[in-house]
C-alpha positions in Angstrom: 95.6 1.0 140.1 91.9 0.7 139.5 90.5 -0.9 136.4 86.9 -0.7 135.1 84.8 -3.9 134.9 85.0 -4.3 131.1 88.8 -4.0 131.3 88.9 -6.6 133.9 86.9 -9.0 131.7 89.2 -8.2 128.8 92.3 -8.8 131.0 90.9 -12.2 132.1 90.3 -13.3 128.6 93.9 -12.3 127.6 95.4 -14.2 130.5 93.1 -17.2 129.8 93.9 -17.5 126.1 97.6 -17.0 126.7 97.6 -20.1 128.8 95.3 -22.1 126.4 97.5 -21.2 123.4 100.2 -23.4 125.0 102.7 -20.6 125.4 105.0 -22.1 127.9 107.9 -21.1 130.0 111.3 -20.3 128.6 110.7 -21.4 125.0 111.8 -19.8 121.8 108.9 -17.4 121.7 111.2 -14.9 123.4 113.8 -15.3 120.7 113.0 -12.2 118.7 115.9 -10.8 116.7 117.7 -7.6 117.5 115.7 -5.7 115.0 112.3 -7.1 115.7 109.8 -4.3 116.6 107.0 -6.5 118.0 106.4 -6.7 121.7 107.2 -9.7 123.9 105.5 -9.9 127.3 106.9 -11.9 130.2 104.0 -12.8 132.6 103.5 -14.3 136.1 107.1 -14.1 137.2 108.6 -13.1 140.4 110.7 -10.2 139.0 113.4 -8.6 141.1 113.9 -5.2 139.4 116.9 -4.0 141.4 115.1 -0.7 141.5 114.9 0.3 145.2 111.8 2.4 144.6 109.9 -0.5 143.0 111.8 -3.7 143.8 109.3 -6.3 142.6 107.1 -6.8 139.5 104.8 -9.4 138.0 105.2 -8.7 134.3 107.4 -7.0 131.8 107.1 -6.0 128.1 110.1 -5.6 125.9 110.4 -4.2 122.4 113.3 -3.1 120.1 115.8 -4.6 122.5 114.6 -2.5 125.5 112.2 -2.7 128.4 109.0 -1.0 127.4 107.4 -1.3 130.8 107.5 -3.4 134.0 105.0 -3.7 136.8 101.6 -5.3 137.6 100.1 -7.7 135.0 97.1 -5.5 134.3 99.3 -2.5 133.6 101.6 -4.3 131.3 98.8 -6.1 129.4 96.3 -3.3 129.1 98.3 -0.1 129.0 101.7 -1.0 127.8 101.3 -3.0 124.6 100.7 -6.4 126.0 97.4 -6.7 124.2 98.7 -5.8 120.8 97.7 -8.4 118.1 101.4 -9.0 117.3 102.5 -9.3 121.0 104.0 -12.6 122.1 103.8 -13.9 125.6 106.1 -16.0 127.8 104.7 -17.6 130.9 107.2 -17.7 133.7 105.0 -19.6 136.1 106.4 -17.9 139.2 110.1 -18.2 138.2 112.6 -15.7 139.5 113.7 -13.1 137.0 116.3 -10.5 137.6 118.6 -8.1 135.6 121.5 -9.9 133.9 124.9 -9.8 135.6 127.4 -7.2 134.4 130.9 -8.6 135.2 133.1 -5.6 135.9 136.4 -7.4 135.4 137.2 -10.2 132.9 139.8 -11.4 130.4 137.8 -13.1 127.7 140.7 -13.5 125.3 142.8 -15.2 128.0 139.9 -17.4 128.9 139.5 -18.4 125.3 143.2 -19.3 125.0 142.8 -21.3 128.2 139.9 -23.3 126.7 142.3 -24.5 124.0 145.3 -25.2 126.3 146.1 -27.6 129.2 143.5 -26.9 131.9 145.1 -27.0 135.3 142.4 -25.5 137.5 142.0 -27.6 140.7 145.0 -29.9 140.2 145.7 -31.2 143.7 149.3 -32.3 143.4 152.4 -31.6 141.3 152.0 -35.2 140.0 148.6 -34.5 138.7 150.0 -31.4 136.9 152.8 -33.5 135.4 150.3 -36.1 134.2 148.2 -33.5 132.4 151.3 -32.1 130.7 152.4 -35.6 129.8 149.0 -36.2 128.2 149.4 -33.0 126.2 152.9 -34.2 125.0 151.2 -37.1 123.2 149.1 -34.7 121.3 151.9 -32.4 120.1 154.8 -32.9 117.8 158.3 -32.7 119.1 159.3 -29.0 119.5 155.8 -27.7 119.6 154.9 -25.4 122.5 152.7 -26.7 125.3 150.8 -24.0 127.3 148.4 -24.2 130.2 147.0 -22.3 133.1 145.1 -22.4 136.3 147.5 -24.3 138.6 147.4 -23.2 142.2 150.3 -24.4 144.5 148.3 -23.4 147.6 146.2 -26.5 147.0 149.3 -28.8 147.2 150.5 -30.3 150.5 154.0 -28.7 150.3 152.6 -25.4 148.8 155.8 -25.1 146.8 156.1 -23.6 143.3 156.8 -26.1 140.5 160.2 -26.2 138.9 161.7 -26.6 135.4 163.0 -30.0 136.4 159.5 -31.3 137.2 158.3 -30.2 133.8 161.4 -31.5 132.0 160.7 -34.9 133.4 157.5 -35.2 131.4 158.2 -32.9 128.5 161.9 -33.0 127.7 161.5 -32.2 124.0 158.7 -29.6 124.0 158.9 -26.0 125.4 156.3 -25.7 128.3 154.9 -22.6 129.8 152.2 -22.9 132.5 150.6 -19.8 134.0 149.5 -19.7 137.7 145.8 -19.2 138.4 146.5 -15.6 139.4 148.0 -14.8 136.1 150.9 -13.1 137.8 153.5 -15.9 137.8 154.3 -18.8 135.5 156.6 -21.8 135.3 158.7 -22.7 132.3 160.7 -25.8 131.5 164.3 -25.7 130.3 163.5 -25.5 126.6 161.1 -22.6 127.2 163.7 -20.8 129.2 166.2 -21.3 126.3 163.7 -19.8 123.9 163.4 -16.8 126.2 167.2 -16.5 126.4 167.1 -16.7 130.2 170.7 -17.5 131.3 172.7 -17.5 134.6 173.5 -13.8 134.2 170.1 -12.6 132.8 169.1 -9.7 135.1 165.6 -9.3 136.6 163.5 -7.0 134.3 162.0 -3.9 135.9 158.9 -4.9 137.9 159.5 -8.6 137.6 161.7 -11.4 138.9 163.4 -14.5 137.6 163.4 -16.9 140.6 166.8 -18.6 141.1 168.1 -21.5 143.1 171.1 -21.6 145.4 173.3 -22.1 142.4 172.1 -19.0 140.8 170.3 -20.8 137.9 166.7 -20.1 137.0 164.3 -22.5 138.7 161.7 -22.0 136.0 159.5 -19.6 138.0 158.9 -16.2 136.5 157.1 -13.5 138.5 155.0 -10.7 136.9 154.5 -9.8 133.3 157.9 -8.3 132.6 159.6 -11.6 133.5 156.9 -13.9 132.1 157.0 -12.1 128.8 160.6 -13.0 128.3 159.3 -16.5 127.5 155.6 -15.9 126.6 156.6 -13.5 123.8 158.2 -16.4 122.0 155.0 -18.5 122.0 153.4 -18.5 118.6 150.2 -16.5 118.4 146.9 -18.5 118.1 145.7 -18.9 114.6 142.6 -16.8 113.8 140.3 -19.8 113.7 141.7 -21.0 117.1 141.1 -17.6 118.6 137.6 -17.5 117.2 136.8 -20.9 118.5 138.1 -20.1 122.0 136.1 -16.9 122.2 132.9 -18.6 121.0 133.4 -21.1 123.9 133.8 -18.3 126.3 130.7 -16.5 125.1 128.7 -19.6 125.6 130.1 -20.0 129.1 129.1 -16.4 130.0 125.6 -16.9 128.6 125.1 -20.1 130.5 126.0 -18.3 133.7 123.7 -15.3 133.2 126.3 -12.7 132.3 124.9 -10.2 129.9 127.7 -7.6 130.0 131.4 -7.6 130.7 134.2 -5.1 131.1 137.1 -6.9 129.4 140.9 -6.6 129.2 142.2 -8.7 126.3 144.5 -8.3 123.3 143.4 -6.1 120.4 143.4 -9.2 118.2 140.6 -10.5 120.5 138.7 -7.3 120.1 138.8 -7.7 116.4 137.2 -11.1 116.8 134.4 -9.5 118.8 134.0 -7.0 116.0 133.7 -9.9 113.5 131.1 -11.6 115.7 129.1 -8.4 116.1 129.0 -7.8 112.3 127.8 -11.4 111.8 125.1 -10.9 114.4 126.7 -13.6 116.6 127.8 -11.5 119.6 125.8 -12.7 122.6 127.4 -10.4 125.2 127.9 -6.7 125.6 131.6 -6.0 125.8 133.4 -2.8 126.9 137.1 -3.3 126.1 139.8 -1.7 128.2 143.0 -0.5 126.5 146.6 -0.9 127.7 147.6 2.1 129.8 151.3 1.9 128.9 150.8 2.4 125.1 151.6 5.9 123.8 148.7 8.3 124.2 148.3 8.9 120.4 148.1 5.2 119.8 145.4 4.9 122.5 143.5 7.7 120.9 143.6 5.9 117.6 142.4 2.7 119.2 139.5 4.5 120.9 138.5 6.1 117.6 138.6 2.7 115.8 136.8 0.8 118.5 134.3 3.6 119.4 132.8 4.5 122.7 129.1 4.5 122.3 127.9 1.2 120.7 125.7 -0.6 123.3 127.1 -4.0 122.2 130.8 -3.3 121.7 133.0 -0.4 122.5 136.3 0.7 124.1 136.5 2.0 127.7 139.1 2.7 130.3 142.8 2.3 130.4 144.2 -0.6 132.4 147.5 -0.4 134.3 149.2 -2.6 136.9 150.7 -1.5 140.2 151.6 -4.9 141.7 151.1 -8.6 141.4 149.0 -11.1 143.4 148.7 -12.1 147.0 148.9 -15.8 146.4 152.2 -15.6 144.7 153.5 -12.9 147.3 153.9 -10.4 144.5 151.2 -8.0 145.8 153.0 -4.9 147.1 152.6 -4.5 150.9 153.6 -1.6 153.2 155.3 -4.2 155.5 156.8 -7.6 154.8 154.6 -10.7 154.4 153.7 -12.3 157.6 154.7 -15.8 156.3 157.8 -14.6 154.5 159.5 -11.6 156.0 162.1 -11.6 153.2 159.7 -9.9 150.8 157.1 -7.1 150.7 156.0 -7.9 147.1 156.6 -6.1 143.8 155.6 -2.7 142.5 155.3 -3.3 138.8 155.5 0.3 137.8 157.5 3.3 139.2 155.0 5.5 141.0 156.5 8.8 139.7 156.4 7.5 136.1 152.9 6.2 136.6 151.7 9.6 137.9 153.1 11.5 135.0 151.6 9.1 132.4 148.3 9.2 134.3 148.1 13.0 134.2 148.7 12.9 130.4 146.1 10.2 129.7 143.5 11.7 131.9 144.0 15.0 130.1 143.1 13.1 126.9 139.8 12.1 128.5 140.5 8.5 129.5 139.1 6.7 132.5 141.9 5.0 134.5 141.7 1.5 136.0 144.7 0.5 138.2 145.2 -3.1 139.3 146.1 -2.9 143.0 146.0 -5.8 145.5 148.4 -5.0 148.3 148.0 -2.1 150.7 151.1 -0.4 149.3 149.9 -0.7 145.7 146.4 0.6 146.7 148.0 3.6 148.3 150.1 4.3 145.1 146.9 4.1 143.0 145.0 6.4 145.2 147.9 8.9 145.4 148.1 8.9 141.6 144.4 9.5 141.2 144.6 12.3 143.7 147.5 13.9 141.8 145.6 13.6 138.5 142.6 15.4 139.9 144.8 18.2 141.3 146.7 18.6 138.0 143.8 18.5 135.6 140.9 19.9 137.6 137.5 18.4 138.5 135.4 16.2 136.2 133.4 13.0 136.4 136.3 10.6 136.1 135.2 7.5 137.9 138.7 6.1 138.1 138.9 2.7 139.5 141.0 0.4 141.6 140.7 -3.1 140.3 140.7 -5.7 143.2 141.4 -3.4 146.2 142.1 -6.5 148.2 144.2 -5.3 151.1 143.7 -1.7 152.4 145.4 0.2 155.1 142.7 1.7 157.5 143.6 5.2 156.7 143.1 4.6 152.9 139.6 3.1 153.2 137.8 6.5 153.3 139.9 7.9 150.4 137.9 5.9 147.8 134.8 7.9 148.6 136.7 11.2 149.1 138.4 10.8 145.7 135.3 9.3 144.0 137.3 6.3 143.1 135.4 3.1 142.3 136.3 -0.1 144.2 136.1 -2.8 141.5 136.2 -6.0 143.4 135.7 -9.8 143.0 133.9 -11.5 146.0 134.8 -15.0 144.8 138.5 -14.1 145.3 137.8 -13.8 149.1 136.3 -17.3 149.1 139.2 -18.7 147.2 141.9 -16.8 149.1 140.7 -17.2 152.7 142.5 -20.5 152.9 145.8 -18.7 153.0 145.2 -14.9 153.0 145.4 -14.7 156.8 148.8 -16.3 156.8 150.1 -14.0 154.1 149.1 -10.7 155.8 148.5 -11.6 159.5 145.5 -10.8 161.7 145.7 -7.0 161.8 146.0 -6.5 158.0 143.3 -9.1 157.5 140.8 -6.6 158.9 141.3 -4.4 155.8 141.0 -7.3 153.4 138.2 -7.6 150.9 136.5 -4.8 152.9 133.2 -4.5 151.0 131.1 -3.3 154.0 133.7 -0.7 155.1 134.0 0.7 151.6 130.3 0.8 151.1 129.7 2.5 154.5 132.3 5.1 153.7 130.3 6.0 150.6 132.4 4.4 147.9 130.9 2.9 144.8 131.3 -0.9 144.5 131.4 -2.8 141.2 131.7 -6.5 141.3 133.1 -9.1 138.9 135.0 -12.4 138.7 138.4 -11.8 137.1 137.5 -14.7 134.8 139.4 -16.9 134.0 141.2 -16.5 137.4 137.8 -17.5 138.9 134.7 -19.1 137.3 132.6 -16.5 135.5 129.6 -17.7 137.6 128.5 -14.6 139.5 126.3 -16.6 141.9 129.5 -17.9 143.5 130.3 -14.3 144.1 126.9 -13.6 145.7 127.5 -16.6 148.0 130.9 -15.2 149.0 129.5 -11.7 149.4 126.8 -12.6 152.0 128.6 -15.5 153.8 132.4 -15.0 153.5 132.6 -18.8 153.9 134.3 -21.5 151.9 132.1 -23.2 149.2 131.5 -26.2 151.5 130.9 -23.9 154.5 133.0 -22.4 157.3 134.5 -20.8 159.1 131.4 -20.4 161.2 130.0 -16.9 160.6 132.5 -16.3 157.9 136.1 -14.9 157.6 136.2 -11.3 158.8 132.4 -11.4 159.0 132.1 -7.6 159.7 132.7 -7.1 155.9 129.6 -9.0 154.7 127.0 -7.0 152.9 123.4 -7.7 152.1 122.2 -9.7 149.1 120.5 -6.6 147.7 123.8 -4.7 147.9 125.7 -7.7 146.4 123.3 -7.9 143.4 123.4 -4.1 143.0 127.2 -4.2 142.8 127.1 -6.9 140.2 124.5 -5.1 138.0 123.8 -1.4 138.4 127.0 -0.8 140.3 129.0 -2.3 137.4 127.0 -0.2 135.0 127.8 3.0 136.9 131.5 2.0 136.8 131.4 2.2 133.0 129.2 5.3 132.7 126.2 3.2 131.8 123.9 3.8 134.7 120.2 4.2 133.6 120.9 2.1 130.6 121.3 -1.4 132.1 121.4 -3.1 135.4 117.8 -2.6 136.4 114.4 -3.7 135.1 113.1 -0.3 134.3 111.3 1.2 131.3 113.8 2.4 128.8 116.7 0.3 130.0 118.2 -2.5 127.8 116.3 -5.8 127.9 119.1 -7.8 129.5 117.8 -10.2 132.1 118.0 -13.8 133.3 115.6 -16.4 134.8 117.0 -18.6 137.6 115.9 -22.0 139.0 115.6 -20.6 142.5 114.5 -17.3 144.1 117.7 -16.1 145.7 115.7 -13.9 148.1 113.9 -16.9 149.6 116.6 -19.6 149.9 119.5 -19.8 152.4 122.8 -18.7 151.0 124.2 -22.2 151.3 121.8 -23.1 148.4 123.0 -20.3 146.1 125.6 -22.4 144.4 123.0 -25.0 143.5 121.0 -22.4 141.6 121.2 -22.6 137.8 120.4 -20.2 135.0 117.3 -21.2 133.0 117.3 -18.4 130.5 119.6 -15.5 129.5 118.3 -12.7 127.4 120.4 -9.9 125.9 118.8 -7.1 124.1 115.5 -9.0 124.0 117.2 -11.9 122.3 117.5 -15.3 124.0 121.2 -16.3 124.0 120.9 -19.3 126.4 118.1 -21.6 127.6 118.7 -24.5 129.8 116.0 -26.6 128.0 118.0 -26.5 124.8 116.0 -24.1 122.8 118.3 -22.8 120.1 119.4 -19.1 120.5 118.4 -16.8 117.7 
């Protein structure tokens, strides 16, 4: 836009004095409280707005926790409050600023519990797992439970599940329960199985399996929640102070990784901790909490009334149900047997007819539905249920979701767009799983695996997340996976099933405005636009200018939620 000469002079003086005043990049000047009404202006940044109509900006003014305006420096300073006497300025010095990430699928409560238990992510051998459990034994009294999570047998040379005997060898006097990285299987030692009253004649629970050896005795491996809960239900609950400490560690992890919003599935006890933190002004992350689909409808309505649906910081959202397990543990439900184990096609964790009837009832009560589905059979069940719901209850803006949508039959790909079902996916799963996914499902089914491009081309809405703590909450790992489909250290050349790559712009959109759409929050967050929430991050590198191989070296310098700095790499204390 054109500016008269006197205004240009005024603009020059403003910019000059803002530099001379020693206002420097990423300091606590930006740390206004949630209720502050003064304007803070971010200047001289390379701002990626995620708004296709106006993708780049130089400056942004925020006030009352929202973006007041964004655009050219002269516009922001002269016509949008940047020259107010009380306005504060932050010099970005060319740093890359973008909307904060909205993780469409996390488990904060589980991640918090993991922070306090034996960490098994990345253990390369059963011997290393045993050593970590043995170390934990020295810190526990005899008879106390030892829990842990994150082990991944596909990293081990023999790729075999652990056994109760291997745990008994290092923890004979403590019950031990260790959850797989997928969250869909676990191993228990002999004492833990005794606590769960799992005996030679204990039948498999519906939707689950107790793995047994040749002699019929339980090996220690429990598959899916109905079997795992036989033991996990006997583990004492975390004390309130432990739960709080774990969640605070998780919130710090999210802020450090530039995540400003999440869509979470945790226990109601965890939600009450979020409520406490919000009331104390210590919540640093916007949380939409999903509710358990299988609870009675009247109980779900009460939880929704108690938790609310409109607060921009903390509210309840969709109902979460499970249709199958996980691909790594061969519990994902497939239409045909596993390529590397023809004896199984996985597990359907809920009867489709019962699921359909319950879904119709809960949809009639106005709930959004989220179905975990990984295998192609499970995805078909989910889509069939959503189609039946729409026919039974009539048209409305439902935005029902399939969580993961990892393996899809070709004929089911277009149904997402046709049924207006959101594909809520986790790109980092593809990078992790490609080491063995092809072996599980074979070359033909692999063409429909993690099919981001095919879904997008069909017109489906994508929403991206991490499934934290199954994967790191770092979304930049997901961006790398999204545009390369390669392992973290590179390869295979060109990526695994490279036809399913999508552009960086589309990847970012799925992690921000796409996730916002999936929770009915479009136009409120996910873009740098006037009127949207002031949730944004500053990165050490401009992702649009570096090769994807350098993405994972990029760090978050600053995370701002509602105009409040919740993380700064230089150590400035968050407000």
